[in-house]
C-alpha positions as CSV (number, residue, x, y, z in Angstrom):
1,M,-22.6,255.5,-172.6
2,N,-25.1,252.9,-171.4
3,F,-22.9,250.1,-172.8
4,L,-19.8,251.4,-171.1
5,G,-21.7,251.8,-167.8
6,N,-23.0,248.3,-168.1
7,I,-19.6,246.8,-168.7
8,I,-18.1,248.6,-165.7
9,W,-21.0,247.6,-163.6
10,L,-20.7,244.0,-164.8
11,V,-17.0,243.8,-164.0
12,F,-17.2,245.4,-160.6
13,G,-19.9,243.3,-159.0
14,G,-22.9,243.2,-161.2
15,F,-22.2,239.7,-162.4
16,L,-21.8,238.3,-158.9
17,A,-25.0,240.0,-157.8
18,A,-26.9,238.6,-160.8
19,I,-25.6,235.1,-160.0
20,G,-26.9,235.6,-156.4
21,Y,-30.3,236.5,-157.7
22,I,-30.4,233.6,-160.2
23,V,-29.4,231.1,-157.5
24,G,-32.0,232.5,-155.2
25,G,-34.6,232.3,-158.0
26,F,-33.7,228.6,-158.7
27,V,-34.0,227.8,-155.0
28,L,-37.4,229.4,-154.7
29,C,-38.6,227.7,-157.9
30,I,-37.8,224.3,-156.5
31,T,-41.1,224.4,-154.6
32,I,-44.3,225.1,-156.3
33,I,-45.3,227.8,-153.7
34,G,-42.0,229.7,-154.3
35,I,-42.4,230.0,-158.1
36,P,-43.8,233.6,-158.1
37,W,-41.0,234.9,-155.9
38,G,-38.4,232.9,-157.9
39,L,-39.6,234.6,-161.1
40,Q,-39.2,238.0,-159.4
41,C,-35.7,237.1,-158.5
42,F,-35.0,236.3,-162.2
43,K,-36.5,239.7,-163.1
44,L,-34.2,241.4,-160.6
45,A,-31.2,239.4,-162.0
46,G,-31.9,240.7,-165.4
47,V,-31.9,244.3,-164.2
48,V,-28.8,243.8,-161.9
49,L,-26.9,242.3,-164.9
50,W,-27.5,245.3,-167.2
51,P,-29.0,248.2,-165.2
52,F,-28.1,251.1,-167.4
53,G,-30.7,252.0,-170.0
54,K,-33.5,250.3,-168.2
55,S,-36.3,252.0,-166.2
56,I,-38.7,250.8,-163.6
57,V,-42.3,251.8,-163.9
58,P,-45.4,251.0,-161.9
59,K,-47.7,248.4,-163.4
60,Q,-50.7,249.7,-165.3
61,G,-54.3,248.8,-164.4
62,G,-54.1,248.8,-160.6
63,E,-52.3,246.4,-158.3
64,G,-55.0,244.0,-157.0
65,C,-55.0,242.0,-153.9
66,L,-52.8,239.1,-154.9
67,P,-49.7,241.2,-155.9
68,L,-50.2,243.2,-152.7
69,L,-50.1,240.0,-150.7
70,F,-47.1,238.7,-152.6
71,N,-45.3,242.1,-152.0
72,I,-46.0,241.9,-148.3
73,I,-44.6,238.4,-148.1
74,W,-41.6,239.5,-150.2
75,L,-40.9,242.4,-147.8
76,V,-41.1,240.2,-144.7
77,C,-38.9,237.4,-146.2
78,G,-36.0,239.5,-147.4
79,G,-37.2,242.3,-149.7
80,L,-36.7,244.9,-147.1
81,Y,-33.2,243.7,-146.4
82,T,-32.3,243.7,-150.1
83,A,-33.7,247.3,-150.5
84,I,-31.6,248.5,-147.5
85,V,-28.5,246.9,-149.0
86,H,-29.1,248.8,-152.3
87,L,-29.7,252.0,-150.3
88,V,-26.4,251.6,-148.4
89,F,-24.5,250.9,-151.7
90,A,-26.1,254.0,-153.3
91,A,-25.0,256.1,-150.4
92,I,-21.5,254.8,-150.7
93,F,-21.4,255.5,-154.4
94,Y,-22.9,259.0,-154.0
95,I,-19.8,260.0,-152.0
96,T,-17.7,260.4,-155.1
97,I,-18.6,262.2,-158.3
98,I,-17.6,259.2,-160.4
99,G,-19.8,256.9,-158.4
100,I,-23.1,258.9,-158.9
101,P,-24.3,257.0,-162.0
102,F,-23.8,253.7,-160.1
103,G,-25.5,255.1,-157.0
104,R,-28.5,256.0,-159.3
105,Q,-28.6,252.4,-160.5
106,H,-28.7,251.1,-156.9
107,L,-31.6,253.5,-156.2
108,K,-33.4,252.0,-159.2
109,L,-32.7,248.5,-158.0
110,M,-33.9,249.5,-154.5
111,E,-37.3,250.5,-155.9
112,L,-37.6,247.2,-157.8
113,S,-36.4,245.0,-154.9
114,L,-38.7,246.7,-152.5
115,L,-42.0,245.9,-154.3
116,P,-41.2,243.7,-157.4
117,F,-44.8,242.5,-158.0
118,S,-46.1,246.0,-158.6
119,R,-43.2,247.2,-160.9
120,N,-42.3,246.5,-164.6
121,V,-38.9,246.9,-166.2
122,I,-38.8,248.9,-169.5
123,G,-35.8,248.7,-171.8
């Protein structure tokens, strides 16, 4: 079922969203300062490409001050906007019964796009 969900997701927008995250990651990696945020964009692109069957878990061992600072900068520079977009798409998908699995994936992506430095992807 995960395979079928991933194929449907990929055809109806997942591929384009992943391309957007990849392009953003490359743009951020052009500068040395933007590399940590670019790597998080690549992590998001991987989850956006195949979201079914993956889970988002908090990092073990505490967060620390550097990931906290990076998460704050991420939120201010576009992470909050990205999370709101995923929330809006989740609400749209939850309107229909067929769209509920896709809405759940958007909620998962919202959690990752809100604080990517303190989350790991399993699966």
